[in-house]
Backbone bond lengths (Angstrom), bond angles and torsions (degrees), N, CA, C in turn:
res aa  C-N    CA-C-N  psi(-1)  N-CA   C-N-CA  omega(-1)  CA-C   N-CA-C  phi
1 M - - - 1.471 - - 1.529 109.15 -
2 I 1.328 116.05 132.88 1.463 120.47 179.42 1.525 109.71 -83.06
3 D 1.330 115.51 159.09 1.466 118.69 -178.64 1.537 109.93 -67.54
4 H 1.311 115.17 165.06 1.469 120.44 -171.17 1.525 112.71 -62.82
5 Q 1.305 118.07 -40.39 1.468 120.97 179.97 1.524 110.70 -62.64
6 K 1.328 116.70 -42.45 1.462 120.41 178.58 1.526 110.84 -68.88
7 A 1.324 116.87 -34.75 1.464 120.66 177.04 1.532 110.15 -62.52
8 C 1.313 116.48 -41.39 1.469 120.61 179.06 1.524 110.50 -65.43
9 M 1.336 117.79 -39.98 1.459 121.84 177.42 1.536 109.78 -63.35
10 Y 1.309 115.98 -42.41 1.466 123.02 179.29 1.536 109.73 -59.19
11 F 1.328 115.64 -49.54 1.467 121.22 179.22 1.526 110.55 -61.98
12 H 1.308 116.06 -42.81 1.471 122.52 178.57 1.530 110.29 -55.07
13 N 1.338 116.78 -47.97 1.461 121.00 -179.26 1.525 111.87 -64.26
14 L 1.332 116.60 -42.43 1.470 119.51 178.06 1.529 111.08 -61.86
15 Y 1.314 116.10 -41.05 1.457 119.92 179.05 1.531 111.35 -62.29
16 L 1.333 116.71 -43.00 1.467 119.50 179.02 1.529 111.47 -59.97
17 V 1.321 117.01 -40.80 1.467 120.37 178.24 1.529 109.46 -65.68
18 A 1.331 116.64 -43.37 1.468 120.17 179.79 1.527 111.08 -60.67
19 M 1.321 116.99 -34.59 1.467 121.33 -177.54 1.522 113.91 -92.21
20 A 1.317 117.82 6.13 1.468 120.98 -177.61 1.521 111.97 -57.11
21 D 1.325 116.74 -33.90 1.464 120.48 179.07 1.530 111.92 -93.91
22 R 1.325 116.34 10.77 1.471 124.95 176.24 1.530 114.52 69.24
23 Q 1.317 116.80 17.86 1.465 119.75 174.84 1.523 109.35 -150.92
24 L 1.329 115.67 148.96 1.458 121.18 178.29 1.521 109.07 -105.20
25 A 1.319 115.65 118.50 1.466 120.60 174.10 1.526 108.41 -75.13
26 K 1.309 116.51 156.91 1.467 121.86 179.24 1.525 110.73 -54.39
27 E 1.329 116.50 -41.07 1.467 121.29 -179.46 1.533 111.62 -65.81
28 E 1.318 116.31 -35.37 1.457 120.28 178.57 1.526 110.70 -68.52
29 I 1.311 116.41 -41.09 1.469 120.65 177.33 1.523 109.78 -60.76
30 T 1.324 116.99 -46.22 1.459 121.61 179.44 1.524 110.39 -59.04
31 F 1.317 117.22 -45.00 1.458 122.15 179.74 1.529 110.55 -61.96
32 L 1.324 117.12 -45.20 1.463 121.16 179.42 1.526 111.68 -62.15
33 V 1.325 116.91 -42.82 1.468 121.20 179.08 1.526 110.37 -61.75
34 E 1.329 116.65 -44.20 1.460 120.72 179.50 1.528 111.54 -61.97
35 V 1.324 116.81 -44.67 1.466 120.70 179.67 1.526 109.86 -63.46
36 A 1.325 117.49 -45.92 1.467 120.88 -179.97 1.528 110.69 -59.07
37 Q 1.315 117.10 -44.80 1.462 120.43 179.42 1.522 111.15 -63.02
38 Q 1.329 117.31 -44.29 1.463 121.12 -179.60 1.523 111.65 -62.63
39 M 1.311 116.73 -30.73 1.459 120.82 -176.57 1.523 113.23 -96.55
40 G 1.320 117.38 3.79 1.458 120.70 177.66 1.513 114.24 74.05
41 I 1.318 116.72 27.76 1.466 121.64 178.23 1.527 107.42 -98.51
42 G 1.327 115.90 119.82 1.455 121.18 -177.81 1.518 112.87 -75.51
43 V 1.321 115.25 170.59 1.465 121.99 -177.68 1.524 111.17 -60.53
44 R 1.312 117.07 -47.61 1.468 120.26 -178.57 1.530 111.04 -63.28
45 E 1.321 116.36 -44.73 1.462 119.70 -179.31 1.528 111.22 -66.23
46 S 1.322 117.44 -40.18 1.467 119.42 178.04 1.526 110.52 -64.57
47 S 1.313 117.21 -37.20 1.473 120.50 176.15 1.525 110.88 -62.92
48 D 1.331 116.17 -42.88 1.469 120.25 178.27 1.527 111.00 -62.17
49 I 1.324 116.77 -41.99 1.465 121.22 178.70 1.527 110.02 -61.37
50 M 1.325 116.28 -44.88 1.463 120.03 -178.51 1.527 111.94 -65.77
51 M 1.329 116.58 -38.33 1.471 119.91 -179.91 1.532 111.79 -65.85
52 D 1.326 116.42 -30.14 1.460 121.74 -174.85 1.532 113.22 -99.54
53 A 1.317 117.83 -4.75 1.469 122.16 -169.62 1.522 113.87 -61.75
54 R 1.277 118.46 -46.23 1.474 120.81 -175.12 1.529 112.08 -63.69
55 S 1.325 117.06 -31.44 1.462 119.27 -178.24 1.527 111.80 -73.14
56 K 1.335 118.20 -20.30 1.462 121.05 -177.43 1.519 113.64 -99.97
57 G 1.304 118.71 -23.71 1.458 121.01 -177.58 1.521 112.17 71.46
58 L 1.316 116.04 -178.02 1.453 122.73 -178.00 1.525 110.16 -68.60
59 M 1.331 116.57 135.77 1.469 122.55 179.72 1.522 108.40 -111.22
60 I 1.309 116.82 115.97 1.466 121.88 -176.94 1.532 109.63 -87.78
61 P 1.334 117.17 124.20 1.472 119.42 177.99 1.531 110.82 -67.07
62 E 1.309 116.46 153.14 1.461 121.33 179.91 1.521 111.68 -84.39
63 D 1.304 117.74 -35.86 1.459 123.41 -176.07 1.532 110.93 -78.04
64 E 1.324 116.84 132.46 1.468 121.49 -177.87 1.532 112.31 -61.12
65 E 1.316 116.84 -39.01 1.464 120.77 179.38 1.529 110.93 -64.00
66 E 1.323 116.26 -41.01 1.466 120.30 177.71 1.526 111.15 -67.57
67 K 1.335 117.06 -37.07 1.464 120.50 177.02 1.526 110.54 -59.93
68 L 1.328 115.88 -45.13 1.458 120.57 -179.60 1.526 111.31 -64.83
69 A 1.332 116.72 -43.97 1.466 120.42 179.60 1.525 110.71 -61.88
70 Q 1.334 116.99 -42.50 1.463 119.84 179.11 1.522 111.13 -66.95
71 L 1.320 116.46 -39.89 1.458 119.79 178.53 1.526 110.86 -59.64
72 E 1.323 116.83 -41.88 1.467 120.69 178.33 1.526 111.15 -60.96
73 D 1.345 116.86 -47.11 1.463 119.82 -179.31 1.524 111.87 -71.39
74 I 1.321 117.59 -34.18 1.471 120.06 176.91 1.525 109.59 -64.24
75 T 1.319 116.49 -41.22 1.470 120.11 176.96 1.522 110.45 -62.75
76 S 1.318 116.97 -42.82 1.472 120.61 177.00 1.521 110.75 -61.28
77 M 1.341 116.32 -41.99 1.464 120.57 179.32 1.527 110.33 -62.50
78 M 1.324 116.90 -40.66 1.462 120.38 -179.39 1.528 111.14 -63.44
79 M 1.316 117.13 -32.24 1.463 121.53 -173.69 1.527 113.85 -97.66
80 V 1.311 117.94 -9.78 1.459 120.79 -171.94 1.536 113.16 -62.08
81 D 1.308 117.57 -30.87 1.473 119.74 179.99 1.532 112.13 -94.91
82 K 1.335 116.15 11.25 1.468 123.36 175.99 1.526 114.02 69.31
83 R 1.348 116.49 10.90 1.469 121.08 177.42 1.513 108.53 -139.81
84 I 1.321 116.67 129.30 1.464 120.08 174.47 1.527 106.28 -101.67
85 H 1.316 115.11 113.97 1.453 120.94 -178.49 1.528 109.60 -84.66
86 E 1.303 116.15 149.79 1.457 121.43 -178.46 1.540 111.83 -53.69
87 Q 1.339 117.03 -37.40 1.451 121.11 -178.59 1.523 112.58 -69.95
88 E 1.324 118.33 -15.21 1.462 120.83 -176.46 1.526 113.01 -84.51
89 Y 1.314 117.99 -8.08 1.467 117.69 179.09 1.486 113.70 -127.33
């Protein structure tokens, strides 16, 4: 399990990918909720992260293992609604 600050960064990045096409599909919301729960991020905190996400942009992890883990989940997020939008890549 990653520390809480890194978990929030991870969630932040997934949210940005989900919002790349400016809308959240039902499947994307479900995926985000599951990730937040698994990482111990509460509803209020996840809402705060989402409200502030666009102003911070994508945050690249320093650790190679974390980069790979995020890439896997970002790819899953891109495919969860069965459409990969041009803005998502």
